N, C-alpha and C positions, 0 to 999 in steps of 0.2 A: 911226380905228378904230371900228367899230360895237360898241356895248356892250349886252349882255344879261345883266348881272351878276345872279345869283340869279333869273333869269327862270323862270317855270313854263311849260314847253313840252312837257309829257308828251303822248305819243301824236300828236305832230305828224309829218307826213311831209315830209321835205326831200329829195326825189329829184332827182338831177342838179342840185344847187344849188352855187353858189359862196359859201362862207362863209369865205374866206381872211382870216386875221388877226382874226376876230371874237372878242370877249371874252365867253365863256360861263362864266366862273368861277362855281361854285356853282349853276349852272342845273339845274333839274329836267327831265331829258330822258328820263325813264323811258318805255319802250315806244315811243320815237320810231323812225321809219324814216329811215335815212341810206344810201340806195342811190345810189352814184356821187357822193356829196357831197364837195366839196373843202374840208377844214378845215385846210389847210396853214397853219402859223404861228398857229393859233388858241389861245386860252387857255381850256382846259377844266379848270382847277384845281378840284378838289373837285366836279366835275360828277357828277350822278347819271344814269348811263346803264343802269341795271338793266333787263333785258328788252328793250333796244333791238335793232333789226334793222339791223346794220351790214354792208352788202354793197358791196364794191369802193369803199369810201370812202377818202379820202386824208387822212392826219394827219401829213404830212411836217413835221418841226420843231415840232409842236404841243406845248403844255405840258399833259400829262395827269396832273400830280402829284395824287395822292390821288383820282383819278377812280374811280368805282365802275362796273365793267362786269359785275358778277355777274349771271348769267342772260341775258346778251346773246348774240344769235346774231351771230357775227363770221366773215365769209368774205371773203377777198381784200382785206383792208384793208392799206393802205400806211402803215407807221409809221416810216420811216427818220428817224433823228435826233430822234424824239419823246422827250420827257421823261416817263418812266413811274414815277418815284420814288413809292412808296406806292400805286400804282394797284392796285385789287382786281379780279380776274377769275377765272373758272372755267377759263380756257384761256390758253395762251401768246400774249400779244398780239403779239409780234414774229414769230410764225409762225402767223398766223391764216388762212392760205389752205387 
């Protein structure tokens, strides 16, 4: 498993990327672009995604415990079986289309 624990990746664009199973726990992803990115099974526990652009990204079975999505633009994200305990968001993450 690739690990980016507590990585600072703010404002990075990861368009149509495969990040399946990656460990991004505690990562700073503020303002990043995740268009068509597959984060299935990824660990995003306590990740900071404030202001991120999340469009048609896949988070199937991802661990989003305590992740912060406030101010993020989320459209068409797939979050089936994602763990959302304690996740913070301005919108309903399970119905983000």
